[in-house]
C-alpha positions as CSV (number, residue, x, y, z in Angstrom):
1,M,-0.7,4.2,-10.5
2,E,2.8,5.1,-9.8
3,K,5.1,4.9,-12.6
4,H,8.0,3.2,-10.6
5,T,7.9,0.4,-8.0
6,A,10.3,-0.4,-5.4
7,R,10.5,-3.8,-3.5
8,L,9.8,-3.8,0.2
9,T,10.9,-6.9,2.3
10,V,9.2,-7.3,5.6
11,L,9.9,-10.0,8.2
12,V,6.6,-11.2,9.9
13,D,5.4,-14.0,12.0
14,P,4.4,-16.9,9.6
15,K,1.1,-17.4,11.3
16,K,0.3,-13.8,10.8
17,K,1.4,-13.9,7.2
18,A,-0.9,-17.0,6.7
19,A,-3.9,-15.2,8.3
20,F,-3.2,-12.0,6.3
21,E,-2.9,-14.1,3.0
22,K,-6.3,-15.8,3.9
23,L,-8.0,-12.6,4.6
24,C,-6.7,-11.0,1.3
25,G,-8.0,-14.0,-0.5
26,I,-11.4,-13.7,1.0
27,E,-11.5,-10.1,-0.2
28,D,-10.2,-11.2,-3.7
29,T,-7.1,-8.9,-3.3
30,T,-3.5,-9.7,-3.4
31,V,-1.1,-9.2,-0.5
32,S,0.6,-6.4,-2.5
33,Q,-2.8,-4.7,-3.2
34,K,-3.7,-4.7,0.4
35,I,-0.3,-3.5,1.5
36,R,-0.3,-0.5,-0.9
37,Q,-3.8,0.4,0.3
38,L,-2.7,0.2,3.9
39,M,0.4,2.4,3.1
40,R,-1.8,4.9,1.2
41,E,-4.2,5.2,4.2
42,Y,-1.4,5.6,6.7
43,I,0.4,8.2,4.7
44,E,-2.9,10.0,4.2
45,R,-3.8,10.0,7.9
46,E,-0.4,11.3,8.9
47,M,0.2,13.8,6.2
48,G,-3.3,14.9,5.3
49,E,-5.5,14.7,2.1
50,N,-3.0,16.5,0.1
51,W,-0.1,14.1,0.7
52,R,0.3,13.5,-3.0
53,D,1.5,17.0,-3.6
54,A,4.4,16.4,-1.2
55,V,5.2,12.9,-2.2
56,F,4.9,12.9,-6.0
57,D,6.0,15.2,-8.8
58,N,2.9,16.7,-10.7
59,N,3.2,14.2,-13.6
60,E,3.4,11.0,-11.5
61,K,0.5,11.5,-9.0
62,D,-1.2,8.2,-7.9
63,A,-4.2,7.5,-10.1
64,D,-6.5,6.2,-7.4
């Protein structure tokens, strides 16, 4: 995992938030874990498979 974290505040429709939380619970994952997964997938899709080289220093690459 990354060495540092940053807070991300997002305003969403309460009903969408509730549905998202319910779906995450069904998958036995937290909302934060799912958001991080979605972010990684989006970054990889837009930047390519070697996105970590452009984003992280050599000693702080994402472990997953």
